[in-house]
MIDOTOR-678676 format. One record per residue: x, y, z of N, C-alpha, C, CB in turn. Coordinates in steps of 0.2 Angstrom, whole numbers, padded with zeros to 4 digits, always signed. Glycine has a CB too. Layout:
REM residues N
XYZXYZXYZXYZ ...
REM end
This chain:
REM residues 322
-0188+0097+0318-0180+0099+0319-0178+0102+0312-0174+0093+0322 -0175+0108+0312-0174+0111+0307-0167+0107+0303-0173+0118+0309 -0169+0105+0297-0164+0101+0293-0156+0106+0292-0168+0099+0285 -0152+0103+0292-0145+0107+0292-0139+0104+0288-0142+0109+0298 -0135+0109+0285-0128+0105+0283-0123+0104+0287-0125+0110+0278 -0121+0099+0286-0115+0097+0291-0108+0098+0288-0115+0091+0293 -0103+0100+0292-0097+0102+0289-0092+0095+0292-0094+0110+0292 -0086+0096+0290-0082+0091+0292-0081+0091+0299-0075+0092+0289 -0081+0097+0303-0080+0096+0311-0087+0095+0314-0077+0103+0314 -0092+0094+0311-0099+0093+0315-0103+0099+0316-0098+0091+0322 -0100+0105+0314-0104+0110+0315-0109+0111+0309-0100+0117+0317 -0114+0114+0311-0120+0115+0306-0122+0122+0304-0126+0112+0310 -0124+0122+0298-0127+0128+0295-0135+0128+0294-0123+0130+0287 -0139+0132+0293-0146+0132+0292-0147+0130+0284-0149+0140+0294 -0149+0124+0284-0151+0121+0277-0157+0125+0274-0153+0114+0278 -0161+0127+0279-0168+0130+0277-0167+0137+0274-0172+0130+0283 -0162+0140+0278-0160+0147+0277-0156+0147+0269-0156+0150+0284 -0152+0143+0268-0149+0142+0262-0153+0141+0257-0146+0137+0263 -0158+0137+0257-0163+0136+0252-0167+0142+0250-0166+0131+0254 -0169+0145+0256-0173+0151+0255-0170+0157+0251-0175+0153+0262 -0163+0157+0253-0160+0163+0250-0159+0161+0243-0152+0165+0253 -0157+0155+0241-0156+0154+0233-0162+0153+0230-0153+0148+0231 -0168+0151+0232-0175+0152+0229-0176+0159+0227-0180+0151+0234 -0174+0163+0232-0178+0170+0230-0172+0173+0225-0178+0174+0238 -0166+0172+0226-0161+0174+0221-0162+0171+0214-0154+0172+0224 -0164+0164+0214-0165+0161+0207-0172+0163+0204-0165+0153+0208 -0176+0167+0207-0182+0170+0203-0179+0174+0198-0187+0173+0207 -0174+0178+0199-0170+0181+0194-0169+0177+0187-0163+0184+0197 -0166+0172+0190-0165+0167+0183-0172+0165+0180-0162+0160+0185 -0178+0163+0183-0184+0162+0181-0186+0168+0176-0190+0160+0187 -0185+0173+0178-0187+0180+0175-0183+0180+0168-0186+0186+0179 -0178+0178+0168-0173+0178+0162-0176+0172+0157-0164+0175+0163 -0179+0167+0159-0182+0163+0155-0189+0165+0152-0182+0156+0159 -0192+0169+0157-0199+0170+0157-0199+0175+0151-0203+0172+0164 -0195+0181+0152-0195+0186+0146-0192+0184+0140-0192+0192+0148 -0187+0179+0141-0185+0176+0133-0189+0173+0131-0178+0172+0133 -0193+0169+0134-0198+0165+0131-0206+0168+0129-0199+0160+0135 -0207+0173+0132-0214+0176+0131-0216+0178+0124-0214+0184+0136 -0210+0180+0120-0211+0183+0114-0213+0177+0109-0204+0186+0112 -0211+0171+0110-0212+0166+0106-0220+0165+0105-0209+0159+0108 -0224+0166+0110-0231+0166+0109-0235+0171+0107-0234+0164+0114 -0231+0178+0109-0235+0184+0107-0233+0187+0101-0234+0189+0112 -0228+0184+0098-0225+0186+0092-0231+0185+0086-0219+0182+0091 -0234+0180+0085-0239+0179+0080-0245+0183+0080-0242+0173+0080 -0246+0186+0086-0252+0191+0087-0250+0198+0085-0255+0191+0093 -0244+0200+0089-0243+0208+0088-0240+0208+0082-0237+0212+0094 -0237+0204+0078-0234+0206+0071-0239+0206+0066-0229+0201+0070 -0246+0204+0068-0251+0205+0064-0255+0212+0067-0256+0199+0064 -0255+0213+0073-0259+0218+0075-0255+0226+0073-0260+0218+0083 -0248+0226+0072-0244+0231+0070-0242+0230+0063-0239+0232+0074 -0245+0225+0059-0244+0224+0052-0236+0224+0051-0248+0231+0048 -0233+0220+0054-0225+0221+0054-0223+0216+0047-0221+0217+0062 -0217+0219+0045-0213+0215+0040-0209+0211+0044-0209+0219+0036 -0207+0206+0040-0202+0199+0042-0196+0202+0046-0199+0195+0036 -0194+0208+0042-0187+0211+0045-0189+0216+0052-0184+0216+0038 -0194+0218+0053-0196+0222+0059-0198+0216+0064-0203+0227+0057 -0201+0210+0063-0202+0206+0067-0195+0202+0070-0208+0203+0065 -0190+0202+0065-0184+0199+0067-0180+0204+0072-0180+0197+0061 -0182+0210+0071-0178+0215+0075-0182+0216+0081-0177+0221+0071 -0188+0216+0082-0191+0216+0088-0189+0210+0093-0200+0216+0087 -0188+0205+0090-0186+0199+0093-0179+0199+0096-0186+0193+0089 -0175+0200+0091-0168+0201+0092-0165+0206+0097-0165+0201+0085 -0168+0212+0096-0165+0217+0100-0165+0216+0107-0169+0223+0100 -0168+0211+0110-0167+0209+0116-0160+0208+0119-0172+0204+0117 -0157+0205+0114-0149+0203+0115-0145+0209+0115-0147+0198+0110 -0147+0215+0112-0143+0221+0113-0142+0224+0119-0146+0227+0109 -0149+0224+0122-0151+0226+0129-0147+0222+0134-0159+0223+0130 -0146+0216+0133-0143+0211+0137-0136+0211+0137-0145+0205+0135 -0133+0213+0132-0125+0215+0131-0124+0220+0136-0122+0218+0123 -0128+0226+0135-0126+0231+0140-0128+0230+0146-0130+0237+0138 -0133+0225+0148-0136+0225+0155-0129+0220+0158-0144+0220+0156 -0126+0215+0156-0121+0212+0157-0115+0217+0160-0119+0208+0152 -0113+0221+0156-0108+0225+0158-0110+0230+0164-0106+0229+0152 -0116+0233+0163-0118+0236+0170-0119+0232+0176-0125+0240+0168 -0120+0226+0175-0122+0222+0182-0115+0220+0184-0127+0215+0181 -0109+0220+0180-0103+0218+0183-0099+0225+0187-0098+0215+0177 -0100+0231+0183-0097+0237+0186-0101+0238+0192-0098+0242+0181 -0108+0238+0192-0112+0241+0198-0111+0237+0203-0120+0241+0196 -0111+0229+0203-0109+0224+0208-0104+0226+0212-0108+0218+0206 -0099+0228+0209-0092+0229+0213-0092+0236+0216-0087+0230+0208 -0097+0241+0215-0098+0246+0218-0104+0247+0223-0099+0251+0213 -0109+0245+0222-0114+0244+0226-0116+0238+0230-0120+0246+0221 -0114+0232+0227-0116+0226+0230-0120+0223+0225-0121+0228+0236 -0120+0216+0227-0125+0211+0224-0132+0212+0224-0124+0206+0226 -0135+0214+0230-0142+0215+0230-0145+0221+0226-0144+0216+0237 -0141+0226+0227-0144+0232+0223-0145+0231+0215-0139+0237+0225 -0141+0226+0212-0141+0226+0205-0147+0220+0204-0133+0223+0201 -0149+0216+0209-0155+0211+0209-0161+0215+0210-0154+0205+0214 -0161+0219+0213-0167+0225+0214-0169+0228+0208-0166+0230+0219 -0163+0231+0205-0163+0235+0199-0166+0230+0194-0155+0238+0196 -0162+0225+0193-0166+0220+0188-0173+0219+0188-0163+0213+0188 -0175+0218+0195-0182+0217+0196-0187+0222+0194-0184+0216+0202 -0184+0229+0195-0187+0234+0194-0189+0235+0186-0183+0239+0196 -0184+0233+0182-0183+0234+0175-0187+0229+0172-0176+0233+0173 -0187+0222+0175-0192+0216+0172-0198+0220+0172-0193+0209+0175 -0200+0222+0179-0208+0225+0180-0209+0230+0174-0209+0229+0189 -0204+0235+0174-0206+0241+0169-0206+0238+0163-0201+0247+0169 -0203+0234+0160-0203+0231+0153-0209+0228+0152-0197+0227+0150 -0211+0223+0157-0217+0220+0155-0223+0224+0155-0219+0214+0160 -0224+0229+0159-0229+0234+0158-0229+0238+0151-0229+0239+0163 -0222+0240+0150-0222+0243+0144-0223+0240+0138-0216+0246+0143 -0222+0234+0138-0224+0229+0132-0232+0228+0132-0221+0221+0133 -0234+0228+0137-0241+0226+0137-0246+0232+0136-0243+0224+0144 -0244+0239+0136-0247+0244+0135-0246+0247+0129-0247+0249+0139 -0240+0244+0125-0237+0248+0120-0242+0249+0114-0230+0243+0118 -0242+0255+0110-0247+0257+0106-0243+0258+0099-0252+0263+0107 -0237+0257+0099-0232+0258+0093-0227+0253+0094-0229+0266+0092 -0223+0252+0088-0218+0247+0086-0212+0250+0091-0215+0246+0078 -0212+0256+0090-0206+0260+0094-0206+0259+0101-0206+0268+0092 -0212+0259+0104-0212+0258+0111-0211+0250+0113-0219+0260+0113 -0214+0246+0108-0211+0239+0109-0205+0238+0109-0214+0235+0104 -0201+0241+0105-0194+0240+0104-0191+0242+0110-0191+0243+0098 -0192+0248+0113-0190+0251+0119-0191+0246+0125-0193+0257+0121 -0197+0243+0125-0199+0238+0129-0195+0232+0130-0204+0237+0128 -0193+0230+0124-0189+0224+0122-0181+0225+0125-0190+0223+0114 -0179+0232+0124-0173+0233+0126-0171+0234+0133-0171+0238+0124 -0177+0236+0137-0177+0236+0145-0177+0230+0147-0182+0241+0148 -0181+0225+0144-0181+0218+0146-0174+0215+0145-0185+0213+0141 -0169+0217+0139-0163+0215+0138-0160+0216+0143-0161+0216+0132 -0160+0223+0145-0155+0225+0150-0156+0221+0157-0157+0233+0151 -0163+0220+0158-0164+0216+0165-0161+0209+0164-0173+0216+0165 -0163+0206+0159-0160+0199+0158-0152+0199+0158-0163+0196+0151 -0149+0203+0156-0141+0205+0155-0139+0205+0163-0139+0213+0150 -0143+0209+0167-0140+0210+0174-0142+0203+0177-0143+0216+0178 -0148+0200+0177-0150+0195+0180-0146+0189+0179-0157+0194+0178 -0144+0188+0172-0140+0183+0170-0134+0182+0173-0141+0183+0164 -0131+0189+0174-0123+0190+0177-0123+0188+0183-0121+0197+0176 -0127+0193+0187-0128+0193+0195-0130+0188+0198-0132+0199+0198 -0135+0184+0196-0139+0179+0200-0134+0173+0202-0146+0177+0197 -0131+0170+0196-0126+0165+0197-0120+0167+0202-0123+0162+0191 -0118+0173+0201-0112+0176+0204-0114+0176+0212-0110+0184+0202 -0120+0179+0214-0123+0180+0220-0122+0173+0223-0129+0182+0219 -0127+0168+0220-0127+0160+0224-0120+0158+0224-0131+0154+0220 -0116+0159+0220-0110+0156+0221-0105+0158+0227-0107+0157+0215 -0106+0165+0229-0104+0168+0234-0108+0167+0240-0104+0175+0232 -0113+0164+0241-0117+0163+0247-0118+0155+0249-0123+0167+0246 -0116+0151+0244-0118+0144+0244-0112+0141+0248-0119+0141+0236 -0114+0136+0253-0107+0132+0256-0103+0129+0249-0110+0124+0262 -0098+0128+0251-0093+0124+0245-0095+0118+0243-0086+0123+0247 -0098+0113+0247-0099+0107+0245-0106+0106+0242-0098+0104+0251 -0110+0112+0242-0116+0112+0237-0116+0117+0232-0123+0114+0242 -0110+0121+0232-0110+0126+0226-0113+0124+0220-0103+0128+0225 -0109+0118+0217-0111+0117+0210-0119+0117+0209-0109+0110+0209 -0122+0111+0214-0129+0110+0213-0133+0118+0214-0131+0105+0219 -0132+0121+0219-0135+0128+0220-0134+0133+0214-0133+0131+0226 -0128+0134+0212-0128+0139+0206-0133+0136+0200-0120+0141+0204 -0132+0128+0200-0137+0126+0194-0144+0128+0195-0136+0119+0192 -0145+0130+0201-0153+0130+0203-0155+0137+0198-0154+0131+0212 -0150+0141+0197-0152+0147+0193-0154+0145+0185-0146+0154+0193 -0150+0140+0182-0152+0137+0176-0158+0133+0176-0146+0133+0174 -0160+0130+0182-0166+0126+0182-0171+0132+0183-0166+0121+0189 -0171+0137+0187-0176+0142+0187-0177+0145+0180-0174+0147+0192 -0171+0146+0176-0172+0148+0169-0177+0144+0165-0165+0149+0165 -0176+0137+0166-0179+0132+0162-0187+0132+0164-0175+0124+0163 -0188+0134+0171-0194+0133+0174-0198+0140+0171-0193+0133+0182 -0196+0145+0172-0198+0152+0170-0199+0152+0162-0192+0157+0171 -0196+0149+0158-0197+0148+0151-0203+0143+0150-0191+0146+0147 -0204+0138+0153-0210+0133+0152-0215+0136+0154-0210+0126+0156 -0214+0139+0161-0221+0143+0164-0224+0147+0158-0218+0149+0169 -0220+0152+0155-0222+0157+0151-0225+0153+0145-0217+0162+0148 -0223+0148+0142-0226+0144+0137-0232+0142+0138-0222+0138+0137 -0233+0140+0146-0240+0137+0147-0244+0143+0147-0240+0133+0154 -0242+0149+0150-0246+0155+0151-0248+0158+0144-0243+0161+0155 -0243+0158+0139-0245+0159+0132-0250+0154+0129-0240+0159+0128 -0250+0148+0129-0255+0144+0127-0261+0143+0130-0253+0140+0127 -0261+0145+0136-0268+0146+0139-0271+0151+0137-0268+0147+0146 -0268+0158+0137-0272+0163+0135-0274+0163+0128-0270+0169+0135 -0269+0159+0123-0271+0158+0117-0277+0155+0116-0266+0156+0114 -0277+0149+0119-0283+0143+0119-0290+0146+0122-0281+0137+0123 -0289+0150+0126-0296+0152+0129-0299+0158+0125-0295+0155+0137 -0296+0161+0121-0299+0167+0118-0298+0165+0110-0295+0173+0119 -0302+0170+0106-0303+0170+0099-0296+0173+0096-0310+0174+0096 -0294+0171+0090-0288+0174+0086-0289+0180+0086-0287+0172+0080 -0295+0184+0084-0296+0191+0085-0295+0195+0091-0301+0192+0083 -0296+0191+0096-0296+0195+0103-0288+0194+0105-0301+0192+0108 -0285+0189+0103-0278+0188+0105-0274+0193+0100-0275+0178+0104 -0276+0194+0094-0272+0199+0090-0273+0206+0092-0275+0199+0083 -0278+0207+0096-0279+0214+0099-0276+0214+0107-0287+0216+0098 -0278+0210+0111-0277+0210+0117-0273+0204+0120-0283+0211+0120 -0274+0199+0117-0270+0193+0120-0262+0193+0121-0271+0186+0115 -0259+0196+0116-0252+0196+0117-0250+0201+0123-0248+0197+0111 -0254+0206+0123-0253+0211+0130-0253+0208+0136-0258+0216+0130 -0258+0203+0137-0259+0200+0142-0252+0195+0144-0266+0196+0142 -0250+0192+0137-0244+0187+0139-0237+0191+0141-0242+0183+0132 -0236+0197+0138-0231+0202+0141-0232+0203+0147-0231+0207+0138 -0239+0206+0149-0241+0209+0155-0240+0204+0162-0248+0211+0154 -0241+0198+0159-0240+0192+0165-0233+0191+0168-0241+0184+0161 -0228+0194+0165-0221+0194+0168-0221+0199+0173-0216+0194+0162 -0225+0203+0175-0226+0208+0180-0226+0204+0187-0232+0212+0180 -0229+0198+0186-0232+0194+0193-0224+0193+0196-0236+0186+0191 -0221+0189+0192-0214+0186+0196-0209+0191+0197-0211+0180+0191 -0209+0196+0192-0205+0203+0193-0206+0207+0199-0207+0206+0188 -0212+0208+0200-0214+0210+0207-0212+0207+0213-0220+0211+0208 -0213+0200+0213-0211+0195+0218-0203+0196+0220-0212+0188+0215 -0200+0195+0214-0192+0196+0215-0189+0203+0218-0189+0195+0207 -0193+0209+0215-0192+0214+0217-0194+0216+0225-0194+0218+0212 -0198+0213+0228-0201+0214+0234-0197+0209+0238-0208+0212+0234 -0195+0203+0236-0192+0198+0241-0183+0199+0241-0193+0190+0238 -0181+0201+0237-0174+0203+0235-0170+0206+0241-0173+0207+0230 -0174+0211+0244-0171+0215+0249-0170+0211+0256-0177+0221+0251 -0174+0206+0257-0173+0203+0264-0167+0197+0264-0179+0200+0266 -0165+0196+0257-0159+0191+0257-0152+0195+0259-0158+0187+0250 -0148+0191+0262-0142+0195+0263-0137+0197+0258-0139+0191+0267 -0132+0202+0259-0128+0203+0254-0123+0198+0253-0125+0209+0256 -0119+0198+0248-0115+0193+0247-0108+0194+0252-0113+0193+0238 -0106+0189+0256-0101+0189+0261-0094+0192+0257-0100+0182+0264 -0093+0190+0251-0087+0192+0248-0086+0200+0246-0086+0189+0241 -0093+0202+0245-0093+0209+0243-0092+0214+0249-0100+0209+0241 -0095+0211+0256-0094+0214+0261-0087+0213+0265-0099+0211+0265 -0083+0208+0263-0077+0208+0265-0073+0212+0261-0075+0200+0265 -0074+0213+0255-0071+0217+0251-0072+0225+0253-0074+0216+0244 -0077+0227+0256-0079+0234+0260-0077+0235+0266-0085+0235+0260 -0073+0230+0269-0070+0230+0276-0076+0228+0281-0067+0237+0278 -0082+0226+0279-0087+0224+0283-0087+0218+0286-0091+0225+0281 -0081+0215+0289-0080+0208+0289-0085+0205+0296-0072+0206+0290 -0087+0208+0301-0091+0205+0306-0098+0204+0302-0092+0210+0313 -0101+0208+0299-0107+0207+0296-0107+0201+0290-0109+0214+0293 -0101+0200+0287-0100+0194+0282-0099+0187+0286-0092+0196+0278 -0095+0188+0292-0094+0183+0296-0101+0179+0298-0089+0185+0302 -0105+0184+0300-0111+0182+0302-0115+0178+0297-0116+0188+0304 -0115+0181+0291-0119+0178+0286-0115+0171+0284-0120+0182+0279 -0109+0170+0284-0105+0164+0283-0107+0159+0288-0097+0166+0282 -0108+0161+0295-0109+0157+0300-0116+0154+0300-0108+0160+0306 -0121+0158+0297-0128+0156+0296-0128+0151+0291-0134+0161+0294 -0124+0153+0286-0125+0148+0280-0120+0141+0281-0123+0151+0274 -0114+0142+0284-0110+0137+0284-0110+0132+0291-0102+0140+0282 -0110+0136+0295-0109+0133+0302-0102+0137+0305-0107+0125+0302 -0101+0138+0311-0095+0141+0313-0088+0139+0311-0094+0142+0319 -0087+0133+0310-0080+0131+0309-0080+0132+0301-0077+0123+0313 -0084+0130+0297-0084+0130+0290-0084+0138+0288-0089+0126+0287 -0087+0143+0292-0087+0150+0290-0081+0152+0292-0091+0155+0294 -0077+0151+0297-0070+0153+0297-0065+0151+0291-0067+0149+0304 -0066+0145+0289-0061+0143+0283-0064+0147+0278-0061+0135+0281 -0069+0147+0276-0072+0151+0271-0071+0157+0270-0078+0150+0271 -0070+0161+0277-0069+0169+0276-0061+0169+0276-0072+0174+0281 -0058+0164+0278-0050+0165+0276-0049+0165+0269-0044+0159+0279 -0053+0159+0266-0052+0159+0258-0054+0164+0254-0056+0154+0256 -0059+0168+0256-0061+0174+0253-0057+0180+0253-0067+0175+0255 -0054+0180+0259-0049+0185+0261-0043+0185+0257-0047+0185+0267 -0041+0179+0257-0035+0177+0252-0036+0178+0245-0033+0169+0253 -0042+0177+0243-0043+0178+0236-0044+0185+0234-0049+0175+0234 -0046+0190+0239-0048+0197+0238-0040+0200+0238-0053+0200+0244 -0036+0198+0241-0029+0201+0242-0026+0198+0234-0024+0198+0249 -0027+0194+0231-0026+0192+0224-0028+0197+0219-0028+0186+0222 -0034+0200+0221-0038+0203+0216-0034+0209+0215-0046+0203+0217 -0030+0211+0221-0026+0218+0220-0020+0218+0217-0024+0221+0227 -0018+0211+0214-0012+0210+0211-0013+0208+0204-0009+0204+0215 -0019+0210+0201-0019+0210+0194-0023+0203+0193-0012+0211+0190 -0030+0203+0195-0033+0196+0194-0034+0195+0186-0040+0195+0197 -0035+0201+0183-0035+0200+0174-0030+0196+0172-0034+0208+0170 -0023+0198+0174-0018+0194+0170-0018+0187+0172-0011+0197+0172 -0021+0185+0178-0021+0179+0181-0025+0174+0176-0025+0179+0188 -0029+0177+0173-0033+0173+0167-0030+0170+0162-0037+0177+0163 -0025+0173+0160-0021+0171+0154-0015+0167+0156-0020+0177+0149 -0014+0165+0161-0008+0160+0163-0010+0154+0160-0007+0159+0172 -0005+0151+0160-0004+0143+0157-0010+0140+0162+0004+0139+0159 -0015+0135+0159-0018+0130+0163-0025+0134+0164-0014+0129+0170 -0024+0140+0166-0031+0145+0167-0032+0148+0161-0031+0150+0173 -0028+0149+0155-0029+0152+0150-0034+0146+0145-0022+0154+0147 -0032+0140+0146-0035+0135+0142-0042+0134+0145-0031+0129+0142 -0043+0135+0152-0050+0133+0154-0054+0139+0152-0051+0131+0162 -0051+0146+0152-0055+0151+0150-0058+0151+0143-0052+0157+0151 -0053+0148+0139-0055+0147+0132-0060+0142+0131-0048+0146+0129 -0060+0137+0134-0065+0131+0135-0072+0134+0136-0063+0126+0140 -0072+0138+0142-0078+0141+0145-0082+0145+0139-0077+0145+0152 -0077+0150+0137-0079+0154+0132-0083+0152+0126-0074+0158+0130 -0079+0147+0123-0081+0143+0117-0087+0139+0119-0074+0136+0114 -0088+0136+0124-0094+0132+0127-0101+0137+0127-0092+0130+0134 -0099+0144+0129-0105+0148+0129-0106+0150+0121-0103+0154+0134 -0101+0151+0118-0103+0153+0110-0106+0147+0107-0096+0155+0105 -0104+0142+0107-0106+0136+0103-0115+0135+0105-0102+0129+0105 -0115+0137+0112-0121+0136+0114-0127+0140+0110-0121+0137+0122 -0125+0145+0109-0128+0151+0105-0128+0150+0098-0125+0157+0106 -0122+0147+0095-0122+0146+0088-0126+0139+0085-0114+0145+0085 -0129+0135+0091-0133+0130+0089-0140+0132+0086-0133+0125+0095 -0142+0139+0089-0148+0141+0087-0154+0139+0091-0150+0138+0081 -0152+0137+0097-0156+0137+0103-0161+0142+0104-0151+0137+0109 -0158+0149+0104-0162+0155+0106-0166+0156+0100-0157+0161+0108 -0164+0154+0094-0170+0156+0089-0175+0151+0089-0167+0155+0082 -0174+0145+0092-0179+0140+0092-0184+0142+0097-0177+0132+0092 -0181+0145+0103-0185+0147+0108-0190+0153+0106-0181+0148+0112 -0187+0157+0102-0192+0163+0100-0197+0161+0095-0188+0170+0097 -0195+0156+0091-0198+0155+0085-0202+0147+0084-0192+0156+0079 -0202+0145+0090-0204+0137+0090-0212+0137+0088-0203+0133+0099 -0217+0141+0090-0223+0141+0088-0223+0142+0080-0228+0146+0091 -0220+0147+0078-0220+0147+0070-0217+0141+0066-0216+0154+0068 -0212+0138+0070-0208+0131+0067-0215+0127+0066-0202+0128+0072 -0217+0126+0073-0222+0120+0072-0228+0122+0068-0225+0119+0079 -0230+0128+0067-0235+0129+0062-0233+0128+0055-0236+0137+0063 -0228+0128+0053-0225+0126+0047-0226+0119+0045-0218+0127+0048 -0226+0114+0051-0229+0107+0050-0234+0106+0048-0228+0102+0054 -0239+0112+0049-0246+0110+0047-0251+0111+0053-0247+0104+0045 -0250+0112+0059-0254+0113+0064-0255+0120+0065-0251+0110+0070 -0261+0121+0069-0264+0128+0070-0258+0132+0075-0272+0127+0072 -0261+0138+0075-0257+0143+0080-0257+0141+0087-0260+0150+0080 -0264+0139+0090-0264+0138+0096-0262+0131+0098-0271+0140+0099 -0262+0126+0093-0259+0120+0095-0251+0120+0095-0261+0115+0090 -0249+0124+0091-0242+0125+0090-0238+0129+0098-0241+0130+0082 -0244+0132+0101-0241+0135+0107-0241+0129+0113-0246+0142+0109 -0246+0125+0112-0246+0118+0116-0240+0114+0115-0252+0113+0115 -0238+0114+0109-0232+0109+0107-0225+0113+0110-0232+0107+0099 -0225+0119+0109-0219+0123+0112-0218+0121+0119-0221+0130+0112 -0223+0119+0124-0222+0118+0131-0217+0112+0131-0228+0116+0134 -0218+0107+0126-0213+0101+0127-0206+0104+0127-0214+0095+0121 -0204+0108+0123-0197+0111+0123-0195+0113+0130-0196+0118+0117 -0199+0116+0134-0197+0118+0140-0196+0113+0145-0203+0123+0143 -0201+0108+0144-0202+0103+0149-0195+0098+0148-0209+0098+0146 -0192+0097+0142-0187+0094+0140-0180+0097+0143-0187+0094+0134 -0181+0105+0145-0175+0109+0147-0175+0107+0154-0175+0117+0145 -0180+0108+0157-0181+0106+0165-0178+0099+0166-0188+0106+0167 -0180+0094+0163-0178+0087+0164-0170+0087+0163-0182+0083+0158 -0167+0089+0158-0160+0088+0158-0157+0093+0163-0158+0089+0151 -0158+0099+0164-0155+0103+0169-0155+0099+0176-0158+0108+0169 -0162+0097+0178-0162+0094+0184-0157+0087+0185-0169+0092+0185 -0156+0084+0180-0153+0078+0179-0145+0080+0181-0154+0076+0171 -0142+0084+0177-0136+0087+0177-0134+0090+0185-0135+0093+0171 -0139+0093+0188-0139+0096+0194-0137+0091+0199-0145+0098+0196 -0139+0085+0198-0138+0080+0204-0131+0077+0202-0143+0075+0204 -0129+0078+0197-0120+0075+0197-0115+0081+0197-0118+0070+0189 -0117+0086+0196-0112+0092+0195-0107+0092+0201-0115+0099+0193 -0110+0091+0207-0104+0092+0213-0102+0086+0214-0107+0094+0220 -0103+0079+0209-0100+0073+0210-0095+0072+0205-0105+0067+0210 
REM end
């Protein structure tokens, strides 16, 4: 018998369908983690291959953030005009292109271009995936399901740490310096293509469809997700909120109460970055090397960082809705 979600009225939505949709969307989150973490293993090798200075190494690593900033803006603009799915499909294509470009790059310039494109994809995915999941998830599971994106991010990062360590330890340093880092970058094409291929089969966001006057299609999606009675309540809530958007939603963000919540959310995001967690993610193998262990061993040690991320995200997923 198909497992299902129960609503207050006893009506049921398809739990398996919800999980399938969220898992496909969350691949975008795993690609975020994958592309952000891959440089940690490749850096020690491509920096030698291209005889890079420390400044160049830092630029190649950090330029990803510049692309991500642009990607966030593009994703927000594009999602309101074309829908959430096209943005995810575009992100999947950019992830694939960037992985290929990085793998075959013959110059530092091409490497930088590949990193910028990867940043664009990351910015788009990190913006649209949690938004999409929040708009398709049943209200009582929304916190947990949106958190699945962060869990996917941690899994993606840990997976690429394992891939990096495996490639490095199966081959000589000379081969890794010439070819190994290319396979590290190129491995990202596998999840990227999967995301690109599977995203078209999931439904469009009901909120977007209601906003475009496609009420019947949106209602069918909500019914399959939530069950008939909850779908009616959810559709009414969405329609009311869409009316509010026409009255100046941006101004609403600065009202008393909301303004304070907005400030806390922005500061939390900023402080997360200021802790230096991203830098550790990029340079973890080098940091471990400074303690005296070898390059290949440092890549294995880095896996532990990803495992800790997975554990703590999983713990808080359990409690976020309670």
